[in-house]
N, C-alpha and C positions, 0 to 999 in steps of 0.2 A: 559524148558518151563513150565509155571504155569498152573493151572487147568482151568483158564479162556479160553473160546473159542475165538481164534483170528479171526478177520474178514479180509478177503482179497478181494480187488477190482481188478477184471481182466479187463484190457483195451485191447481188442483183436477184430480186425475187422472180423476175421473168426469165424462164429458160431460153426463150427465143432471143431476147435482148442480150443475155449473157453469152450465148453462142456466137452472135454477131461480133461482140466485142472481142471474144477469144480469137476469132478468125482474123480480125484486124491486127491483133497483137502478134499472132503467129507469123503473119506476113512481114512484120517489122522486127523480127528476131527477138521477141519477148516470150518468156515462159509465163504461163498463167494457170490459175486454178479458180474454180467458181464455188461460192457458198450461196445456196439458195435460201436457207433458213437462218434467221438472226441468232438463234440459240447456239449455232455451231461456229459462229464467227470467231469468238475469242480463242477457242481451242485450235481452230485452223490457223490463226495468226501465229500462235506459239509453236505449232508443229511445222508449219510450212516456212515460216520466216521470210515473208515477202519484203521486197524493197519498196513497194508502193501499194496502196489500197485504193481501188475505185469503189466508192461507197454510194449506194443508191439512197437518196433521202426521200422517204415515202410520206407525202402529206397526209394529215389526219390520223397519224398513229403515234402521237406524242413525240415526234421527231426521234424515233428509235435509232436511226442511223447515226445521228449526231451524238446520242448518248453512248453508242458503241465506240465511236471515234474517240470520245473523251476517255473511255475506259482503256482503249488500246494505247493512247499516247501517254497515259499515266505510267505505263509499264514499259513501253518500247517507243523508240524514236523512229516512227514510220510515217512518211508523208501520206496525206489523204487528199484525194480529189473527189469532190461531191458531184453526183449525177442526179438531176431532177427533171421531171417532166414539166415543172412550172418554174418560171423565172421571176416569180413574185417577190416583192421586197421582204415579206415576212419570212419566207424560207431562207433567203440569202442572209439576212441579218442574224438569224438564229444560228446558222452554220458557222458564222464568224467566231462564235464563242468557242469553237473547237479547233482553231488555228488551221484552216484549210490551205492547201497549196494550189487550189484552183477550183473552178466551177465549170461543169459541162451541162448545157441545157439540151435535153433530148428533143428531137433527134440531132445528132452531131455527126460530122463527116470524119473520114479516116485521118486526114491531116490534122484536124482540130484535136482529135484524141491523142495522136502521137506527139504533137507539139506540146500539149498540156503535160503529158507524162515526162517528156524530156526536160521541160522547164522545171517541173516539180522535183525531179531527181537532182538536177544541177543546184537548185536552191537549197535542197536538203543537204547536199554535199558541202556547199559553202558554209551553211550553218554549223555543220559538224566540225569543219575545219576551224571556223572562228571560235566555236565553243572550246575546242581543244587548245587553241592558242590562248584563249582567255583563262582557261583552267591552269595552263602552264604558267602564265604570267601571275595569276592570283596565287598559285602555290609558291612562286618565287617571292612575291611581295609579302605573303603571309609569314614566310620563314625569316624575313629580314628583322634584325633586332632593333633597327631604327623605327621610329614612328612615321607612318606614311598616311597622309590624308589627301585624297584627290577631290577637287571641287570643280564645278562647272563655271560658266561665265557669270552666273548669278551668285557665286560664292556658296552654292548649295553642295552638300557632301554627296559624292557618288561612290566613294570607296574609303574604307578604313581598314588597316591591317590590325591583327590582334594586339600588337605592341601599342598602337595608338589607342585602342580600346582601353587597355590597362592604364595608360597614362592619363586619359581624360575621364575615365569612369563611365563612358557612354558606349553602349553596344552599337555596332554598325546598323543593325536592324532598326533601332530607334533613332539613329542619327541620319539615316538616309533621307535626302531631300531637305534637310534642315540647313539653315545658314550656319556656316562654320563657327561664327561668333557665339552661337547658342550652345555649342559643345566645347569650344576651345576658350576657356576662361583663363587668359594669360595675364600675368601681372609682373611688375618689376620686383626686384629683390625686396624692396620695402613694401610690397603688396599694393602698389598703385597700378591701376589699369593701364595696359599698353595698347596703343592703336597700331595694329599690324599693317604693313605696307600693302599686302595683297587685297585689302578690303576696298581699295580704290580701283575702280575698273579701268582707269587710265594708266595704271602701272603695267607695262608690257614687258619689261626686262626681268631678268632674274634678280631677286632681292634677298638680303640677309635678314634673318630674324634676330633681334636682340636677345641676349640671355635673360632668363627670368624664371618665374615659377608658373606651373599649371595647377589650378585648383581642381581637385578631384572631389566632386560633390558626393559621389557614391561612397567613397572611402572617408569623406570629410577630412581630407588631408591635402597636402600639396607636394609636388615634386619639382625639382629643378630641371629645367631643360636648356639645351644649348646646341651649338653646331647646327643651327637651323637655317634653312633657306627655302625659297619658293621658286620653283622652276616652271615657266609657262610652257604650254603645249599649243602650237599654232595650227590653224587650218590653212587651206591653200591660199587664202587671201591675206595671209600673215596677220590674222586677227587671233587674239588669245581665245582658245576654245575651252581649255581646262588649265588648271594649275595643280602641280604636285607640291604639297607642303611636307617638308622633311624636317625632323628634329629628333633629338635623342635624350634619353634620361641621363643627366649628369649629376644626379644626387650623390652618388658615391664619390665622384670627383670633388664636388663642393664640400662634402663632409670631410674628405681627406685634407683639402686645403684649409678648412676651418680648424681641423685638429692640429695641423702643422702650425697654423697661425697662433692658436691657443697655446700650444707647447712653446712656441718661440716667445710669446708674451710672458709665459710663466718663467722661462729661462732668463729673459731680460729683467723681469721683476726680481728674480732671485739675485741676479748680478747687481742690479741697482741697489737692492737692499744690502747686499754684501759690501758694495762700494760705500754706502752711507755708513755702515758699521765701521768700515776702515777709516772713513773720514772722522767719525766720532773718536776712534782710538788715536788717530794721528793728532787730532786737535788736543785731546787730553794729554797725550805724550808731550806735545810741545809746551802746553800750559803747565802741566804738573812736573815735567822733567826738566828740560833745558831752561825754560823760563824761571823755574824755582831756583835752579843752580845759579843762574845769572843774578837773581835777586840776592842770594846769599853772598856771592862774591861782591856785589855792589855794597851790601850792608857792611861787610868787613872792611872794605876800602873806606867807606864813609866813617867808620869807627876809629880809624887811625887819626893821630894828631895832624895838625896842619902841615907840619914839616914833612911827614911821610905820605901825605895824601896826594894821589895822582888825579887831578881834576879831569884831565883829558881822557884818562882811562874810564873814569866813572861816566863821563858823557857818552863814550863809545858803548858802554854796557847799557846805558839808558836807551840808546838808539836800537841796539840789538833786541832789547826787551820789547820795545814798541813794535819792531818789525815782526818778531815772533808772534806777538799778540794779534797783529794784523793778519799774518798768514793763517794763524789758528782760526780767526773769525771767517776768513775766506773759505777755508776748508769746511767748516761747519760753525755758523754763527751760534754762539752760546745761548742766545735768546730762544732758539728753537727747542732747547732742552729744558727751558724754564717756564715759558709762557705759552698761552693758547695761540691758535692760528691768527685770530683777528689782531692781537697785539703784535705778533711777528710781522704780518703783512704791513701794518701801520708803520712799524719801525723801518721796514725795508723801503717803503715809499718815501718816508721822510729823508732817509739817508741818501737815496738815489736822486731825490729832488735837489738836495744840496750839492751833491757831487756833480750832477749833470746840469745844474743851473736851469732847471725846467720845472714848469708847473705840473705837479702830479696830484690829481684829485682822487681820493679813495672813498668808496661807499660800500658799507657792509651791512647786511641784515640777516638776523636769525642764524648766525654761524654757530656750530656746536661748541660748547665750552670744552668738551673733551674730544680729542681726535687722536688716533694712533700716530706715533712719531713718523712712521713710514709715509702715511698719507700727508701728514702735515709738511714733512720735508719736501716731498714731491710737488705739492701745490705751491709751496714757497719757491722752489726752483723754477717752476713754470712761469710764475709771475715775474721772478727775477730775470729770467731769460727774455721774456716779452718786453720788459722795461729796458733792458740792456740793448736789445735790437732796435727799439724805437729811438733811444737816445743816440746810439752809435750810427744808425743808417738812415733814419727817416727825416732828419732835419726838422723835427716837429717842435711846436711851441707848447703843446699841452697834451697830457696823457690822462685818460680817465680809466680807473680800475674799479670794477664792481665785483663783489663776492656775495652771493645770496645763498642762504641755506634753505633747502626744501625738506620734505618729509624723508626722502631717501637719497638725496644727492645734493652736491654743491655745484652751483653754476657760476662760472667766472667769465668776465669780459675785460679785455684790455684793448682800448681804442685810442689811436693817436690821430693827429691832424697833419701828419707829415706827407711826404711825397709818395709813399707806398711803392709797390712794384707789381709787375704783371705776373699773375699766378702761373700762366702757361709759358712764360718766357724763361730764359736762363738767368738765374740770380747772378748779380754782379760779383758778389763776394761769397767765398766758400764759408766764411764765418756765419753769414746770415743763413745760408742753406743748412749748415750743421745745427744752428740754433733752433730752427723750425723742426728739424728732424728730432732733436733731443726733446723738445716740448711734446711733440706728438707721441714719442716713445714713452715718455713718463706718464702721459694721460692713459695710453693703452695699457701700460703695466698695471695701472690702478683699476683696470676694467672700464675706463671711461672713454670719452671721445674728445677730439680737439679739431676745430675747423678754423680756417683762415680765409678772410676775404680782404683783398687788397686791390687798390687801384692807384695808378701814378698820380692822379689828380686829387683823390679824396682820402688818402691815408689807408691805414690798416686796422682791421678789427679781428681780434683773436677771441674765439669763444670755446670754452671748455666745460665739460660736464663730468663730474667725478662722483661715483656712487659711494655711499658710506660703507657698504659691505662689498 
């Protein structure tokens, strides 16, 4: 007990009993005042400002003393010790409803009274200190921009800060004592449920939360979360007593990344489209320009009489014309400008089957008769790159190509029976790696997707999906 004199308010209807209590308190360096009538109690409490109240509980009067204690504690944090002439269970059980700091059964001795007061004052002081610490910690946690949820050993929520409330759409008042999985509806980016590591009671170390989305039922929306981790709080026996679940809203970050990716795809698409336009121009220039000139020269040479004809020169010009035609076709096959996708792919498969001396089986269904040149060229190039990779690197005997048209997209599959490669390993050839990158970029430029499954024993399967729009 500190050096300050504590003030005690005695609520006792008996003047004799109150005088005896005052005498004991005075001898033990306590200041005290007495209230004999219940109607004066509340006014005296606020005027006097006691550190502790000794409250007489009078049986048979509707427990007026307990009701007064409740009224006092609703407005001021003052510890109350109840005094009663009866130690019956009914009286004590009812006083517990008003948070007593002790009970004194009359008659009581001096030491019993002083010890009860000292204990009550110390307990009240500790409670105030704990409450101040709690409020300080709560204020700190409430002000943090990251979401914080604290759960007990049964995964039940014991605290949520306002940021977590906003993220989950649940108020702390309604989430209290609920299992965290009832309020934390987390899913992967493709909206599949995620099993969180801290839901297993045998997880005792700090764990990392995978990035994903949190469904907000109240807002009927979702937010991206990341940078999440679960930190255990241990008791003295090094058992997990509570866990602190931390995560933050990364929706802005995800949106920025998506915008950058979309912008990059648009730029790549524009570049690819521009490259294809250049290919068309280059092919036409070779065909309509240099090749035509060589054809004119050849015609004039062939028109000369035998004495002046240079057969060797004519042969060289023939070779040059064939080479130019071949280069022109490599830059942009003329078939792409004249025929539909199905015909172009069929021609490609036949050509590469002959060149690679390999069995290539093509299956097409419901492909659109009309398709923009850009999409047609990109799909053609993806299939061409896939076939070239299989022929050059897979040592395969058979390749199956499938192109199916659906209501709003084209699905393609290129499958070989070659040796394949490990997807997580380092590719042996830069050419193979670049080919895969080029196919993926072309699919993404068209707003589609491309996936590759490969195994050294079972070959490679390339699957692409390209939307019409």
